[in-house]
N, C-alpha and C positions, 0 to 999 in steps of 0.2 A: 881342649874342652874336658872338662872333668868327666869322670865316668858316671853313668846314670841309666835310667830305663825310660822309655816312652811307650805308653799305652793309649788306647783310644777305644771309646764306646759310643754307640749311637743311642740319642735319647729322644723322647718324643716332643719335647718342648721346642720352640721355634725361636730363631734369633730375630731380632727387630729387621724388618725389611725383607725378611724371608719367611713370612709366615706360612705354615703348613708343610714345610719342607723338612722339618726334623733338624736335629743338630747333633754334630760329633763333638764330644767332649775329649780332649787330649789332655792326658796327666803326664808330666815330666817329673821324675824323682831322681834328683842330682845328689851324689855323695851318700845317699841313704838318709839325708837330713833336709835337704832343700827340696820345695815342691812348688811347682808352678802348673796352672791350668790354662788352657786356651780353648777356643770355640771356633768351630767352622759350620755353616750351613750344609745340610745333606743334599747338595745339589751336584750336577756334573761338575761344575768348576770347584765346588768345596772337596770333593773327593780327589780331583786332580791335585789340588793343593795339599791335602793331607797327604798323598803320596810324595809330594815334593818335600813336605816337612819332614816325613819318615827318612827320606834319602839324606837331607841335610843333617838330621840328627846321627844317622848312620856314619855320615862323613865327620862327625863331630864339629859342625859348624854352628849349632843353634846356640849353645852358651860359652861363655869365657869366664875366666876369673880376672877381675878387675874392680875398678872404682864404681860404686853404686851411688848415683845421683841422687836417688829416694832416700838411701839410708845414710847418705853422706859418709861412707866408709870404704877403704880400699880393701883388696883380697878377699871379695865376696863373689858369689855366682851371678853372673848378669846376662842378660840377652845379648847376643852377638850381632844385632843389626837385622835379624830377620823379624819382621814385625809380626806379631800374634794378636788376636782379639782376646782379651783377657777377662772382659765383663760381659 
């Protein structure tokens, strides 16, 4: 996985299906030029998943350099099979 930084912040907005629970916004900055944002509900399960996302990131499992289907290009930063809610 390329080098990067993971940060998260709690916001008051709710995710669909989790009204009233608040939201964790997770920001990933990769190579200092690639950026990804993901969201989790602020529930017990959401906080547990956030901890697991952090562990995966620390172990360099979250991203890879490979072929991007959405951009139809090779040698780009891509998700590495750990699904995130990005909208």
